[in-house]
N, C-alpha and C positions, 0 to 999 in steps of 0.2 A: 212534473215527470212522475211516472209510476215508480213506486218504491221497488227496490231490488229485492228479489226473493232471497232470504237468508237460509242457508242450510246448516246443519249441525255436524255432519260427518262427511268425510271423504270416502268414496267407495274404495274397496280393497283393490278392485281391478276395474278398468274401464274399457269399453269396447269402442272401436273407431267407427263412426258412422260414415256411410258412403257420401260422396259429394254429389249434390243434386245440381242440375243445370240452373244457372242464374234465373231468378224471376224477373218480372218487368221492373220491379223496384230495385233490381241490382243485387239482391241477396237471395240465397237459396232458402227454401222453407226450413222450419225448425226440425232438427233431427237429433238423434242421440238419446240420452237418458230420459225416461218417462217422468223423472222428477224435475226436469228443467222447467223454469218458470215460463208461463205463457203470457206474462205481463210485460215482458221486455220489449221496449219500442224498437222498431226497425233500425238497424245500424248500430244499436248499443250492444254492450257486452253483458253477459249474465254469468252468474256463478252456478254451475251445474251441480248435480248431487255429489260429484267427486271433488268438489271444491275448486275446480278449475274454471277460469274465465274463458268463455267461448265467444267468438266474434260472429257467430252465425254461419260459419262455413268451416270446412276442414280440408286438410290435404289428404288426397285419396288416390289410389292407384287405378280407379276405373277409367276407362278411356285412355289408357296409356299410349304414348307415342310409339310409332313403329318406324323402322327405316333400315336401310342397308348397312351392314357392318363395314367398317373401314375407318379411314382417317376423318371422315365427316359424318356426324350423326344427323339424322333427319327425323322430323316429327310429322304427325298427321295434321292436315288442315292448314289453311293459309294463316297469315298474320305474323306478328312479331312475338316470339316466345322469349320470355325473360327468365334467366337463370340467376339466382342469388347464392353466392358462396360467402365464406367468412373473409377471405383475404384477397388483396389485389393480385398477388403472385399466382394464387390458385385460379383466379378468374382469368388471368392472361393465358395460362396453360390450357384451360378448358376451352376458352374462346377459339383457340387454334384448332380444336378438334370438331367443333360444331359448324355446320354449313350455314348457308344464307337463311335469314329469317330468325336467327338466334342472337340474343344479346346477353352478355354475361357481366354482372356487376357484383361488387363485394359489399358486405355490411361493415367490414373492418371490425370484426369481433362482435361482442354483445352490443346491442343497441339500447337495451333497457336494463335497469338494475335498481336495487334498493337505494334510497337517498343516502349520500355519504355524510352529510352534515345537516344541521338544522336549517341552513340556508337553502338546501335542496328540497325541503319538505313543502309541498303545495300549501297555499294559504288556507285551504279548506280543512287541512288536518293539523295546522300549527296549534299548539296548546293542548292537544290531546295527550293523555298520559303515555300512550304507546308510540307517539310520533318519533321520539328519539331513536327507537329501535327500527322504524320502518316496517314494522310488522304488528298488525292488530292482534295481539295475543288473546284478547277477549272475544274475538270473532273468528274462531277456527284458524287462527294464525294466518289471517289473510295478509299477503305481502302488499306493500305499497310500491308499485313500480313507477319509475320515471324514465323518460328518455334522457340519457346522460347528456349534459350540455355539449360535450365535444362531439357527440354523434348526431346532434340535431341537423346540421347541414347535410349529412349523408342520408338521414331518414327522409328529408325533404326531396333529395335527389331520387331516392328509391320510390317514393310515392308518385313522383312525376313519371317515372319509367313504368310503374305498374298501370297507370292510367292508359298508356299507349300500348300495353301488352295484350295479346290474345290469350295467353296462358302464362302461369307463373310456376316455375320449378324451384323449389327450395332444396338446394344441393349442399347444405352444410354437412359437417362431418357426421359419421354414423353413430357416434357414441352419445353419452348422456348430455354433454355440453352442446354438441352440435344439434341434438334434438331440441334442446331448450332454445337455442338461437333461432331455429326454424319456427318454433311456436311463438316466440316473441315477435318475429317478423310478421307472422300471420296476424297477431293481435294488433300490431301497430299500423301495418300498411292497409289492413281491411280491404283486401282485393275483392273485386266484384267479378272476377274472371275465374275459370277453373284453376285450382291449385293442386300441384302434384309434389310429393316428397320423393326426391331423387337421391339415392345413396350409392356409394362406391367406396372401396378401400384402396384403390390405386388409381392414378390419373394417367390412363393410357387411352388411345382411341377405342379399343375394344371394350374397356371397362365403362367408359362414358356412354357408348352405344347401348350396352346392356342396362345401364342405369336409366337411360331414356326409355328403353323398351319395357322396363319393369318397375314403374314407380310404385310407391306404397303409401300407407297412411302415416301421419305423425304418430309416433308411439307415445301414447299418453302416460304410460307407466314410467318411461324414461324421463319425460318432462316433469312428472310429479316427483320422481326421485331427485332430480337436479334441484328442483325448487325446495324440497325438504332439506337437502344438504345446505343450500344457500341460507335458509331460515335458521337452521341449527347453528351454523357458523356465525351468523349475525347475532343470535341470542348469546352464544358463548362469548364472543369477542366483546360485545357491547356491555355485558353484565360483569365480566371478570376483569377486563382491562382497566376500568376505573379503579378497581381495588389496588392494582399495581401502581397506578399513578399516585394514589393517596399514601400507600405504605412503602413503596420503594422509590420510584422517581417517575417524572412525567415521560410521555412519549413511548412507554413500553406497551406491549401487547400480549394477550393470551389467545390461544387458539386450540381447537379440538385436537389437531395433530401436531402443530408446532410446539406446543407446551410439552407434549409427551416426547417428541424428538429431542427437545432440549434436556428433558430429564434423563434420557438415555446417555447423552453426552456428559452430563454432570455426574451421574452415577459412576461412569467410567473414570472420570477425573478424581472422584472421591477415592475410588479403589487405588488409583495411582498415588494419591496423597497418603493413604494408609500403608502403602507398600514399603517393606524393608527388604533390601536386597541381601542375598546370601552368596557367599563365595564358595566355590568348590573347584577341585582340580581333577585333571585326567591325564592320561598319557596317550599320545598319538604316535603310532609306529609306522615305519616304512620298511617293507620286507621284500625279498627277492627269492625266486625259485632257484634251486641248485641242481635239480634233476634235469639232464639233457633229454628233452622230449620234443617230438615233433608236434607243433601246434595243431589243434584239432578243430574239426567242425563236423556236425552230423550230416547225414545224407541229404537232409533238407536245409542244411546251413545253420541248424540250431545247435549251439554248444551242448554237449552231453546227450545228444539224441542217438548216439550209436548203441549197438546191442549191449555193450559192457558198461554203459553209463559214462560219466565224465572221462574224457580222454580217448574214447573210442570214436571211430568214424574215419572220414577221409583225411589224408595227409595234406597239409597246406604249407609246410616248410620245415626246415631242419634247425637244430640248435637249441640252446637253452632259452627258456621263456624269458623275454626281456621286459615284459610288462610289469611294472612295480605293483606291489600289493599294499595299499594303505589300509591300516586297520586301527581300531580304537579299543583301549582297555575297557572290558565290560564286566569283569568279575575278578575278585581276589579271594583265594581260599574258599571258593564256592559262593561268596556273597557278592551280590550285584553292586557295581560301583554307582554311587549316587549321581543323578543328573538333575537338571533344573526342575523336572516335574515332581521330585521327591521333597520339595520345600514348600512351606505354606507362604501366603502373601506377607506374613510377618517375619519371614526369614528362618523359620524353625524347620528342622528336618522332621518330617512327619511319617515317612515310610519306615517300616521295620525291616530288619534283615538286610540292610544295605550298608555299604562302607563308604564313608565320606572322606575323601582325601583332601588334605590341605597342601599348601605349597611345599612345606618341608617333607611331608610324607611322600608326595608325588616325586619329588626330585631324588630322594634317597632310594625309592623303589626303582626308578629308572636306572639308577647306578647299579643296583643289585641285579637288574635284568640285562645289563649291557653285554655280558658274556654268556648269557643263557642260550641253550639250544632250542630254538623254536621249531615246531613241526605243525603240519596241518592235522587238525583233529577231526574235522568233518567238512563235507561239501554237500550242500543241499540246493537242488535246483527245482524250479516249478514253473509251469507255463505262465506267461504274462499276457493279459488280454484287457483291452480298454475300448470302451464304446464312445462314439461321438456325443457331443452335447446337443440339446434341442436347439432349434432356431431361436432367434432373439424374440423376447417380448420386451415391453418398455423397461421394466426393472433390470433385467439382465443386460440389456443394451447399455443402460447408464452405468452399471457396474463394470462391464468389460471395457467400455470406452474410457472410464476413469482409470482402470488398471493399465491398459495397453497404450492408450493415446494420451493419458493424463488430462482428459477433458473433465471439466466440472459437469454436474448433471444439467445445469442450465445450458451450458455450451453444447452438450450432446443433443438436447432436445431442440435447440435452435437450429443446429446443422441438419438434424433429421427432418425438421419441419421444412427446411429449404429443399431437401432432397425429395420429400414427398410432393410438395407443391409443384415441383418441376418435373415430376413424372419418373423419378429414378427408383424410388422404393415404395412399398405399400405403407398404409397408415401406421404411424409410429406410436399411437397410444392404444395398446392392446395387452390383455392378460393371457392371450392364447399362444400356444406353441404349435398349433396345427398348421399344416400347409395344404392348400387346395390340390386337387388332382393334377391340375395344370402345372402348378408349381413343383409338385413331386416329380412329374415327368421331366420338367425343365432341369431340375437339379440333378437328377440321375443321368440324364443325357449329357449334361455338361461335365459331370465327374468322369463318366466313361470316355468322353472325347478327350479330356485333358490328361487323364491319368491312366486310362486303360480299363477295359471291362472288368478286370479282376478287382478293381477298387469299388465296385458297386455291388451291394448284396443282392441276393435273388429277389427279395421282396422290398418294397418301400418301407422305410422306417416310420413308425408313428410314435408320438410322444404324448403320453397321457398326463394331463395336469388338471386338477380340480379347479375350475374357474368359478368362484362364488358369484361374482358380479357379471353375469352373462351379458349385460348391456354393452360391454366393450366390443371392439371389432373382433371378428371371429377368425382371424388368420394372423400368423406370426409376422414379424417384420422381415421382409425379404426384398430382393430386387424386383422391380415392377415388370409386368409383361409376361407373355407366354414363353419367351426365350430370354434368358438372363444375359445382359451385357457384361462382359468381363471388365474388371477394373482397368485393364489396358485400353479397352474400347472407349471408356468414358473419361480417361485421364485428361485429355485436352479440353473437355467441356466443363470441368469442375474446378473450384478453388481448392486449395490445399486441404482445409478441414473437411470439406465435402468429400473429396476423393478418399481421404484416409478412413472416414466413417463408412462410405460406400464399400470400400475394400473389405472392411471388417464384417459388414453385413453379408456381403457376397461370400466371403470365406466361410462364415458360420453356417449360412444356408446350404451351400454345396457340401460342406463337411458333414452336415447332419444326415445326409443320404449316402454316405460312404461306408465302407467296410470297417470293421474293428481293426485297431492296431494290435499286432501280435508279437510275441517274443518270449524270452526266457529271463527270469530273475534268479539270482544265485546268492547264497549266503555261505561264507567260508568262516569257520571257527579255527583259530590257531592258538597255541599256548606254549608255556615253558615254565620251568621251576627256577626261581631266583636263587642267588647264592645263599640266601637265608632260609631256603626251603619253602618259600611261598609259591602257591600255584596261581599263575596269572593267565587269564584268557582274554584274547582279543577277537574282534569280529570285523568282517568286511562284507559289504553288500554291493551288488552290481546288477546291471540290467542290459540285455542286448535285445534290440528291436529287430526282428527278422522281416516283418512286413509292416510298414508304417501306416497303411490304411488311411484313415481320415487325417492323421497327422501331416500327411503331405499337403493338406489344404489349410489346416488350422491347429494352433496350439493355444489353449486358453492362458490368459495372463493371471497374475495373482497379486494380492496386496503385499505378500511376503515374497521377495525375489527368490528366496531359497526354495519356495514351492515349485518354481519352474523347473527345478532339477528333476522332478518326477517325469518330465517329458524328454529328458535327455538320456542318452546312453551312458553307462559307466561300465566299461569292460574290465573284467578281472582276468588275471593270468590263468593258464591251464594248469591247475594243480589237482592232486588227488590226496585222499586221506593217507596220512603217514609220511608225506613228502617233507623232507627237511627244508628249512628256509634260512636265508641269511638275514641278519639284522642290519639294515642300512642306517636307521636312526630311531631313537626313542626320545620324543620331545614332550616334556610336561607342559600342559596348557592350563591356564587359569580361566575360570568362567565366573560370571555373576548372574544371578537370576534377574530377569527383566520384568518391569511392571506390565500390566495389561496394556496392549497397544491402544493408542487413541484411535478413534474411528476416522476413517477417510470418508469421503462422500460415497464411494462405492460400498464400503462395508456398512455404513449407516443405512443406505438403501436396502441392502440385503437383510439387515436386522429388522427394519420396519416391515419388510415383506414377510419375514418369518413370524413376526409377532401379529401379523394381520392388521397392522395399523396404517391407516391411509390407503391410498390406491396409487398405482404406478404413475398415473397421469399427474399426480400432485407432488411427487417427491422432489422434483426439480425446484418448484416454487417454494416448497417448505424449507429446503436447504438454503435457498436464496434469502428467504425471509428471516430466518434465525441469524444469519450473518448481518443483514441490514439493521436488525433491531439491536445489534451489539451484544447478543447472547453468545455468539461464537465468532472466533477469528481463526484464520488459517496460519499454521506454522508448517511451511512446506505443503504437503498434501493432507496433513493431519488437521482435524477440527478440534480447536481448543476452546472450551467454554470459559466465559469471563466470570468475574466475581458477581457481576450483576445477574448472570444466569443462576449462580448459586443462590442468591437471595430470592429470586423469583421462584425457582423450583422448590426451595425450602418452604416458602410461604404456601405454595400450592399443595405440597405434600402434607403439611401440618394442618391446613385449614380447609382444603378442597381436595382431599385425598382421592376421592372417586374420579375426579376430573383428569387426573394424571395417572390413573391406574391402567396398566397395560391391558389387562383382560377386559375391563369395562370399555375402554376405547375400541378394542377389537370387536367386542359385542355390538357396539354402536354401528360399526361398519357392516356387520352381518345384518343388523336390523334395517339399515339403509338399503342394502342389497335386496332384502325381502320386499321393500317398498318398490324398488326398481322392477322386481319380478311380478309385481301386482298381487303379492300374497299378504301384504300388510297395509294398513291404512295410515297415511302420514299424519293426519290430524290427531288421532289417538296417541300415536307415538310421541309427537311433539308435546302433547298435553302432559304425558307422563314425565317427559324430560324436564319441562319448564315448571310445571305446577306440582308434579309429584303425584303419587297414588294415595297418600294419606294413611295407608295401613302399615307402612314400615316393612313390607315384605318384598318390595321391588328394589333393585339396585338404585333406581332413581326415585326412591320413595319420597325423599325430602323435596326434590325439585330444585332446579337451579335458582329460581327467584328467591325461594325461602332460604336456600343455602347462603347466598350472597348477603341477604339482609341480616341473617342471624350471625354470620361469622365476621362481618366487617368490623363491628365494635370490639371484638375480642382480640383482634390482631395487634400485637405489640410491634410497632414499626422498628424500634431499635433492636429488638430481638431477631426479627427476620433478616435484618441487614447486617447481622454480626455472624461471621464465620469463624469458629474457634480453630486456632492453629496448634495449640498445645500449651503446656505449662513451661515456664522458665525455671531456672535453678532455684529461685526463691519461692516456687510454688504458685505464683500468680499466673493468671490466664492471659495469653497473648491472642488477640483476635484481629481479623480483618473486618473492617466495616465498609459498607457501600454508602458513600456520601453523595451529596448532590453534585459534586465536581469530580467524582471518581472514587475508586477504592483507596483505603489507607490502612496502615497497621497501627494498632494502639496498644500501649502497655502502660497502664496507669494514666498519667496525664500526658505522656509523650506520644507524639504522632509522627508518622512519616508516610508520604504518598507512595503508592505501589507503582513501579514503572509499567507503562502500557504493554510492553513486550514481555513481561514476566508471566509465565504460565502458572496457574494455581498450584500445580504439584511441585513447582520449583521454589515456591515461597515456604521454605521450612522455617522452623523456629530460629535457627541460627541465621538464616538469611534475613528474616524480619528484624532480629536484634541488630544486625549489621546496618540495615536501613535506618533504624532508630538512632544508632550510634554515629551515623555519618554527620559531618558538620552541617549546620543549618544553611550554610551558604552565605550568611551575612558577612559582608566585608566593609569596614570603614575605609573609604577611599581617600578622604582628606577634607580640606576646607575649601569651600567655594570662594575664589579670590574676590568675586564681585560682592557677594552678600555676607560672607563670613559664616555661612551655614555649613554644618557638617553633612557630607554626602556619604550615604551608605548604599551598597549594592545588596539586594535581597532576592531570595527565591520565593515567589508567591504562587498561589493556586493557579493564576492565569499566566505564569511564566516569570522569568527574572525581570527585575526593574531596579531603578535607582530612586532614592528619595532623600529629602532633606529633613533636618530636625526642626524646621520652622513650624509655626502654627498659623494657618494650616500648612501641611507639608506639600512641597512640590514633588511630583513623581513623573517618571517617564519609563516606558518599557524599553528593554534592550532591543536593538535591531537584530535581524536574523543572523548576521555574521559575528555577533558578539557573544561572549560567555562571561559568567561571573568570575571565573578563575583568571582571565586575562584582561578584564576591563580596567582601564586606567582612569585617573581623575580627569584628565582632559576629555576622554570619551564621555564621561558622565556629565561634565559641564556642557558639552555640546548637546547631549540628549535633553538636558533641562532647558535648552533654549526653544524646544518644540512645545507648542506650534510656533513656527517662525513667521513673523509678520514681514511680508515682502513689500508692502505699500498699498496704494489704493488705485482703483481703476478710474476711468474718466467720470464715472457716476459717483465717485467718492466712496464706493464700497470696498472694504478691506479685503486683501488677497493674502492668504496664508499657505504655508507648506506644512503638512501634518503627516504623522504616521498613525495609521489606523489598523483595525483588525484585519483588513484585507490588503495591507501594504501602504506604501507612501503615496501621497496625492497632494494636489493643490486645490484650494477651495476659494470660491468667491460667492457669497450669498448661498443660494441653493444649488449652485453649479459646482461640480467637482470633476477632476480628471486625474487618472492615475499617472504616477511617475514611473519611469522604467527601472530605476534603481533607488535604493535607500540613500546612496551617496548624494543624489540630487536634492534631498531634503536640505542640505547645507550649502548647495551651490546654485540652485535654480534662481534666476533673477525674476524681477517683476515682469519685464517684457516677455521673457520665455514663458512664464506662467500665463500671462494674458493671451499669448499666441496659442498655447495649448488649450486654454478654456474656450477659445473661439472655434475650435475644431469640433466636428460632430462627435457625439459621445459613442465610444466603442462599447458594445454590450457583451456581457457574459465573458466567455473564455476567449473571444476574439481579441480582447484587449490583452489578455495574458500571452496570447500567441505572438504578440509583437515583440515580446522580450525573448532573449535567448533561452533555450530549454535548459532545465536543470540537469538533464542527462539524456544522452542519445542511446537508443537501444537498437535491436535488430529489426528485421522485417516481420510484420504481422502475417501469419500464415493464411488468414482469411481474406484480407484485403490486398495483400502483397505490397503494402506501403510501409515505409519506415515508421517506427514507433519512437516517441520521445516522452520524457516526463517534464511537465510544465507546472509552474506555480499558478494556482487559480484562486478565485475568490474564497473558496471554502477549503483551500489547502492544495497539496500537490495532486496531480492527476496524470494519467497516461493517455496518449492520443495517437491515432494514426492519420490525423487530419480530417477524418470523417466521423469517428466515434470517440467520445471522451468517457473515461471511467476513473472515478476517484480512487486513490489508494485507500485500502482498508486497514483496519487495525492489524498490526503485525507487519505491514508493508512499509518499507522506508525507501527513500530516493536512492540511497547508497547500495542497498542490498537487493532491490527488486530484479528478478531475472526476466529474460525474454519470454520464457514460458509463462511466468506469472502475469506479466503484462498482457500477453495474448489472451490468457484466461479471463482477466478482468474486462478486456474489451469484448470478448465473446459473451460474457455474462451480461454486459450492458446492452449489447445488441439483442440478446434474448428477451430483455425486458421491454424492448420497443422504445420508441422516442418518447421523451418526456412530454407530458401534456402541457401545452402552452396556456397560460392564464391570460386570456384576452377578454376584453369586455364584449358583451353581447352586441350584435349588430344594432346600430341606431342609438348606442349609448355613448356617453363620454368615457374617457379613459378611466380605468380603475384607479381609485385613490384620489381623484380630483375632488375639490371641495364643491364645485358648482358645475352643473351641466344644463343642457338645454331641456326644454319641457317635454320633448317627445318621449313617449313610452310605448312599449309593445305589450299588448295583452297576451297572456298565455292562452292557447287554444284548448278547449275541453278535450279530454281523452276519455278512455273507457272508465266505467264505474269500477270495474274489478281492479284495474291497475292503479287506481287512485290518482290518476293523472288528469283530473278535471282541469287542473292548472299545472300541467307537467313542468317539472323544474321548480324553481322558486316562484312565489306569487308575484314577485316584482322582477321577473326575468325581463331583461331588456330595459329596465328603468334607469333613470339618471344616476341612481345611487349604487349601481352595480359595482362591486369592488371596493366600496367605501367601508368605513368601519362597521356600518350597520350590517353588512353582509357577513361580517365575521372574519374576513380575510386577514385583518390586521390584529384582531383581538385574540388573546390567549384562549378564550372560550372555544373558539372554532379551531384554534391550533391544537387543542386537546381533543377535539371531536374525532373519534376513530370510525373506521369502517369495521367490517365483520371481525377483524382479528386484532383490533385494538390500535390500529395505526394504519396508515397507508391504505391498501386495498385488500384487506383481509389476507395479508401476505402469507398466511400459512395454508389454510385449507381450501380456499377457493379464490385466491388472488390470481390467478392464473398465470400461466406461462404466457408471456406476450412475445410477439415476434415482430418482424418488420411488416407483417401482414396485419397487425392490429392485436388488441388485447383479447385473450381467450381465457375465460375462467375455467379452472379445473378443480373439481371436487370441492 
């Protein structure tokens, strides 16, 4: 075969070549860059000057289809036109809008990716130094793409459909990921028919028709940008994660964005650990007006708008003002009273010229003011005006859904994806706050219709936002269509979650085009002289909204419930300067300063966006990943970092400072956006990042490869896994250490495990000493009557157990219902009878009842069946065991479902089905009968709420179904010792993608799934993808949905 032409650079920008009509050979003539190789054989792929592999054809808009607008789109010319989208749900919706002659099929997310493990690397590349990365770093960072094993059946189906098609429309999403999916489809399917790129940001009949009428080229800049991010995240994850395995613990991961997000959370927890609270007191008073005055309002209804200021205007009633006047002490003898903001994080008063009240002072002052004559010293009013918020973009939707609906980011995006794919909202991954002219018209018309013309400003509102990565969709998230359906109109069509999120989006969109809220705010100062001659001044503030404007449609939520008070009225009584007041009560109040609040998902998203780290489309997957890795757990809605996170962040800060530097990470995002815009070359940038510049002037001068190789040997594992808590009274240091089996506190030679639900800021020196001082849990239970051995109950790293003093000792773990404190000698003797021999079967093989990691079971040879309860360990008979072993084996959680649930919960708002907590193979999990979600750290069977259970289920749905590990077609079952001789040869793929033998070299062989594939060996178990575990769960592991996996950033 002719040698492939190798290039050394990727072009800064690439132009899209027009599609030519197919030649007799089935391929169009060579087009595009003049540097493209002329030696490429027909049907093969080549690397063009821009570093991209081309299949000899491109998606182009020439010859676009035309047709009548309406519910059915039509194209030009006869034949079967094939449309490929990402998800089955999207395909189903679009198919309903297209007329005869159209077929819509889904790719189910990405069809190609970098190999995830050594087993996935094609035989031709095994053994090469770069193969473990899946990127040829010495050849312009050429990626090695393979068709992922789970997508091979779908790819075969798509290839068959393409053969029968007259035209191919690639209708994947309009953003960077969608563009990459379209390009990979083009490379893999190698169509010989005209190809068109079809884009839209809402799924309505009109939008689909417009997309058919106006196809375009594949945007090579977007594809190149996505590929660069993919390569970057692979290099980062595969180089840095092994450092964590060696120095902290296995199965950890590092990622370009996830590691920085984890650092943000750890820094906040450190601040909480350093924090020392301070106490301060104040006096809250309740006063009443004594002057008989007719209540007032101005001519326009605004208090104080009459010609004589407050109190002037029209008469609304007679009598003494009855509205109470609550006020707070703000000054004493001219000095301001100290509040929380006057104290440092260490509890010291840092503001000068302020008076700090303690309890005694506050109480005595209140007594001295009890008989004082209070009067109004001043009344100040000013106009109040507030403008609406912009329409949602991805990040603000996640934040507001978290605040108002208590949705996690994953849950928000999963529900939004469902709404988009079914035609209810526009595309949900966007950085834009713009609305199209059609949407502006629809929003303004709906606001005027529902609330009145006075609620709509004279001109449409526009919201300026600097969007750095212009590749994202170009319109805000809004209801789909030229006319917005109200929440009431769609209520009967949507599940609970979808309805609530749609309502939120509708409210925000309509409110964004409504008039300002208007009113008046007032501040009243009042004072008196105490019996000791002290001058005390109190203050009260209020607000009256005279025209609600956009507030009629929408009031934004907040992480702090007190912040919502800003949107509420607080009416004050009608008083004037000099008016005397009655004192109804003076109440001393004690306060303590609070540590910085932990981040919620909403506030973390906001912070990441403000720092310019990551992109909105990645935030949901990032937050999910740092929880899955054990870096973070939830306490209510707060994100609590684990001690493992402390160790990882400490290691990265000390030895890979640049990689978790906020500014450096934000600069990387800007550079990647420049590549997306076509103003920077990806190969040059990757070279600087991975190999460095060599002159020490660039932030990436050292290069990632050199940095890892240089720093690995100097990292002290014990040091990075030790988190100082403070010194004890004797001056010795007390530390938390991250061990192989979890964190523990250590003081000298004494150790004690840290409870899983104990947050780092709660582990004070006193708390740690309490853990160390607690009894070890060892209890001598007595003498075994049968053997005479002493039986002791102990607390071990793997849980409580009983043991004998014999050599060797006999041991047995306690059952779930047992505790060290209540365990009896009889209980221990019964436990030590396990495993219990029941007898033998007809074949003479022994049958036993045993307690294992996943619960009680009976066993005969290689066969085992679970028992329903632990009590059966001591009661099950041989006949019962043989009957159970003769039944088909229940798999997975179906077996656990046969047992009674551990706890019954309420109804899942998404599925409408009852939720229960069950015991599974890997611990307790919540299920609604369709979706199962394991309880996470911080969740317990006893305390989990309906809301938390629904959140776990929603997050699990957002990740999509677990990939089944099945043997390739034509092979024996994975894990078998021997198989038939039949093998399936891998078919050659393109030279660019490196898939001459796509997948593993022995795909479909008899040894698939055996130890040689690495599925059982720890070597493969430790093989990570881009982010050090799983599927680069931080920066591009994507959000997955019921429609299939979609990588994001």
